[in-house]
Structures are given as structure tokens and as C-alpha cells.
C-alpha positions in Angstrom: -15.0 7.4 -13.6 -12.4 4.7 -14.0 -10.3 3.8 -10.9 -7.0 2.0 -10.8 -5.9 0.4 -7.6 -2.4 -1.0 -7.2 -2.1 -3.8 -4.6 0.9 -5.6 -3.1 1.3 -9.1 -1.8 3.0 -9.1 1.6 3.4 -11.4 4.6 0.1 -11.4 6.5 0.0 -8.8 9.2 -1.0 -11.4 11.8 2.2 -13.4 11.2 5.4 -12.7 13.3 8.2 -12.4 10.8 11.6 -13.9 11.3 14.9 -12.7 10.0 16.9 -15.1 7.8 19.8 -16.8 9.4 22.3 -15.0 7.1 20.8 -11.6 7.9 19.9 -10.7 4.3 16.2 -10.2 4.8 13.0 -11.6 6.2 12.1 -15.2 5.9 8.9 -15.7 3.7 9.0 -19.4 2.9 6.0 -21.2 4.3 4.4 -18.0 5.6 0.9 -16.9 4.9 0.8 -14.1 2.4 -2.1 -11.6 1.9 -2.9 -8.2 0.5 -1.2 -5.2 2.1 -3.8 -3.9 4.6 -3.6 -0.3 3.3 -4.2 -1.5 -0.3 -7.2 -3.5 1.0 -8.6 -0.2 2.2 -7.9 1.4 -1.2 -9.8 -1.4 -2.9 -12.7 -1.1 -0.5 -12.9 2.7 -1.2 -12.9 2.1 -5.0 -15.6 -0.5 -4.8 -17.7 1.8 -2.6 -17.4 4.6 -5.2 -18.6 2.2 -7.8 -21.5 1.1 -5.7 -22.5 4.8 -5.3 -22.5 5.1 -9.1 -19.6 7.5 -9.1 -17.1 5.0 -10.6 -17.9 2.7 -13.6 -14.9 0.4 -13.5 -12.3 -0.7 -10.9 -9.1 -2.2 -12.2 -6.5 -3.7 -9.8 -2.8 -4.1 -10.7 0.0 -5.9 -8.9 3.7 -6.2 -9.5 5.6 -9.4 -8.4 5.7 -13.1 -8.7 2.9 -15.1 -10.4 1.6 -16.0 -7.0 0.4 -12.4 -6.7 -2.6 -13.6 -8.8 -4.1 -14.7 -5.5 -4.0 -11.1 -4.3 -5.6 -9.8 -7.4 -8.4 -12.5 -7.1 -9.0 -11.3 -3.6 -9.4 -7.8 -4.8 -11.8 -8.9 -7.5 -13.8 -10.9 -4.9 -14.2 -7.7 -3.0 -15.7 -6.1 -6.1 -13.0 -5.0 -8.6 -13.8 -5.7 -12.2 -10.5 -7.0 -13.6 -6.9 -7.4 -12.8 -3.4 -6.8 -14.3 -0.3 -8.6 -13.1 3.2 -7.4 -14.0 5.4 -10.4 -13.3 9.0 -10.0 -12.1 11.3 -12.0 -10.0 12.7 -8.8 -8.4 11.1 -6.8 -5.6 10.9 -3.3 -7.3 11.7 -0.3 -5.2 9.1 2.6 -4.9 10.5 4.6 -7.8 10.5 1.6 -10.1 7.0 0.7 -9.0 5.9 4.3 -9.7 7.4 4.2 -13.2 5.7 0.9 -14.0 2.4 2.3 -12.7 2.9 5.4 -14.9 3.0 3.1 -17.9 -0.2 1.3 -16.8 -1.9 4.6 -16.2 -1.0 5.7 -19.8 -2.4 2.4 -21.0 -5.6 2.3 -18.9 -6.2 6.1 -18.7 -8.0 6.0 -15.3 -9.5 9.1 -13.8 -8.4 8.2 -10.3 -5.6 6.1 -8.7 -6.1 5.0 -5.1 -3.2 3.3 -3.3 -2.5 2.3 0.2 -0.4 5.0 1.9 2.4 2.4 2.5 3.2 -1.3 2.4 3.7 -3.0 5.7 6.8 -4.9 4.5 9.1 -1.9 3.8 7.1 1.0 5.2 8.5 3.2 2.4 5.4 5.5 2.1 6.7 6.9 -1.2 5.1 5.2 -4.3 1.9 7.3 -4.4 3.8 10.6 -4.1 6.3 9.5 -6.7 3.6 8.5 -9.1 1.8 11.8 -8.7 5.1 13.6 -9.4 5.8 11.5 -12.5 2.3 12.1 -13.8 2.0 15.7 -12.7 -1.3 14.9 -11.0 -2.7 16.5 -7.8 -2.5 14.2 -4.8 -4.3 13.7 -1.5 -2.2 11.6 0.8 -3.2 9.9 4.1 -6.8 10.2 3.1 -9.3 9.5 6.0 -12.4 10.6 4.0 -13.2 11.0 0.3 -16.1 12.7 -1.3 -16.9 14.0 -4.8 -18.4 17.5 -4.9 -19.1 19.4 -8.1 -16.8 17.2 -10.1 -13.9 17.6 -7.7 -12.6 15.3 -4.9 -12.8 16.6 -1.4 -10.1 14.7 0.6 -9.8 14.9 4.4 -6.3 13.9 5.2 -4.5 13.3 8.5 -1.7 15.7 9.5 0.4 16.2 12.6 -1.9 18.9 13.9 -5.2 17.1 13.1 -7.1 17.0 9.8 -7.0 19.2 6.7 -9.3 19.1 3.7 -8.0 19.5 0.2 -10.0 19.9 -3.1 -8.5 18.0 -6.1 -9.3 18.2 -9.8 -9.3 14.9 -11.6 -7.3 13.0 -12.6 -5.7 12.6 -9.2 -3.8 10.3 -6.9 -5.1 9.2 -3.4 -3.3 7.3 -0.8 -5.5 5.6 1.8 -5.0 5.8 5.6 -6.5 3.4 8.1 -9.5 5.6 9.0 -10.8 5.8 5.4 -13.0 2.7 5.8 -13.2 -0.9 7.1 -12.7 -3.4 4.3 -15.4 -6.0 3.7 -14.9 -9.7 3.8 -15.2 -11.4 0.4 -18.2 -13.8 0.4 -17.9 -17.3 -1.0 -20.1 -16.6 -4.0 -18.0 -13.5 -4.8 -14.8 -15.6 -4.5 -16.1 -18.0 -7.0 -17.2 -15.2 -9.3 -13.7 -13.6 -9.1 -12.2 -16.8 -10.6 -14.0 -15.9 -13.9 -13.1 -12.3 -14.0 -10.4 -11.3 -16.5 -6.9 -11.2 -15.3 -4.2 -10.1 -17.7 -0.6 -11.1 -17.1 2.5 -9.4 -18.7 6.1 -9.2 -17.9 7.1 -6.0 -16.2 10.2 -5.8 -18.4 7.9 -5.5 -21.5 7.0 -1.9 -20.4 10.6 -0.7 -20.9 11.2 0.4 -17.4 14.5 -0.1 -15.6 13.6 -1.8 -12.3 17.1 -2.6 -11.2 17.5 -1.9 -7.5 19.3 1.3 -6.4 19.5 0.3 -2.8 21.7 -2.3 -1.2 20.6 -4.2 2.0 23.6 -4.2 4.3 22.0 -6.4 7.0 18.7 -7.2 8.7 18.4 -7.9 12.4 15.8 -8.5 15.0 15.0 -5.5 17.2 16.9 -5.4 20.5 14.9 -6.8 23.4 13.6 -4.2 25.8 15.1 -4.3 29.3 12.9 -4.7 32.3 11.9 -1.5 34.0 13.0 -0.5 37.5 11.4 1.4 40.4 13.2 4.4 41.7 12.8 5.8 45.2 12.9 9.5 44.5 12.8 12.2 41.8 16.5 12.8 42.5 17.3 9.2 41.7 15.2 9.3 38.6 17.1 12.4 37.3 20.4 10.8 38.2 19.6 7.6 36.2 18.2 9.6 33.2 21.4 11.7 33.2 24.1 9.1 33.8 22.6 5.8 32.6 20.1 6.6 29.9 21.9 9.8 29.0 18.8 11.5 27.7 19.1 14.7 29.7 
């Protein structure tokens, strides 16, 4: 089994982001960048499948600036075999990303694609589903457990009412949820080995996919500060404030 894992370079989740002064987006200059946490879980799951002898090769792919090589090297230090970087100055939207990944899938012919369920910068939660739709492959989203039984994938996925299990024929798309696993820390020897693993770079435009944005950012603003709570003296006063001040009842 060959596994393809798309990964995204985002602002590190421990960093408090700031809105640009002109309100056009989030300030990223000088901030620590790292692999999207959900993608890190996807890489870990792919590496575990390889360690179990289920997978034979793990290929990671990223779309973005040349600096995204660092993200791919991190994934290779975790255990991925090689990386592919599609360079672009734009930040492609989920549909464009799915179309680019479709071309990579056609080129690499993986048996399984594992993605993070969403990226923490835009929280779109759409790329995996769109890729499955474009490929016509079965999908298991929000996966919290993954097993191979009789040549099929048994995927436990989180839903509003609890957990459901679906059985998927390969090839398939999986999107990883937080409870799927706990990613490992890359050891120093593996970090050094990752520097020698093959990393192919190509321009995203060379795949013939239109990645022009379809959405326009009108403005970006900090969340409104929460007001301090108050203590009420009776249920009647609480109801009055909920009705007349908060206007929720």
C-alpha cells in the first residue's frame, strides 16, 4: 500500500496571531511556522501503518512557498519516505488544493490518501471531501480509529451522536481527527536523515490547474472582548436581563 499525505505550513498553534493593521489578514512575518496539527496526526498514522507492514511507502506533499520545504522535512523526520513541494505565491483555496492533489494522485497512484480534517488557519474542513468527490473515491472523515480488515479499511469516525464505523474499499480518502493518535517527536538522528531524503519541487502552475482565488476577503478583525459577568439576585431578575438586555428569550 502506498500512502499520500498532504501537509500544510501554518502559524504554530502555540502562537497568538495578530490581525494586520489594514485588516486584510493575519500577520505572519516573524512568527514561528509549523505543520498543521491535524496533518501531523495524518503523517503519524501513515507512518504507523508502514511500521505495521501494511504500507510500503509514505509520500508527503505540500503546496505553498519554498519555505514549506521545512514542513516536508519535518514529516520525513517523522518517518515519511519522500516529499513533493508544489510552489506557488498564492494561498490556494480548498477546491484549488483538491484539484492540485487530484493531479498528484494521478501521478503517484497511491492506495490511500490521509489528510488532516482541517487546517487551523482557515478551518475550512473541505479539502478531503472535495478530493474524494473529484476522484470518486470513498471517504472516511473525522477518523478517530483506523484498521485494515480483509483488505478493507474500518474507520471509526466521530459524529454528533457519538461514533460510527464505516467500511471502505481502497483506494480511499481519510481525514484525521484529534483522537486518531498522538504524533511522535522527531529525534535528532531522524532529523539529520530527513535532510538526505528525496524532495521534489515543481511549480503548481505546471499541473495545469486554475488556482485563482474565488473568494474575496472583505475584512479581518479581532474577536470582540467578552464583557465581565454579573451576579443577579433572583431568577426573576435573570429572566428580565435575558429578555431585555441579552435578548435571547
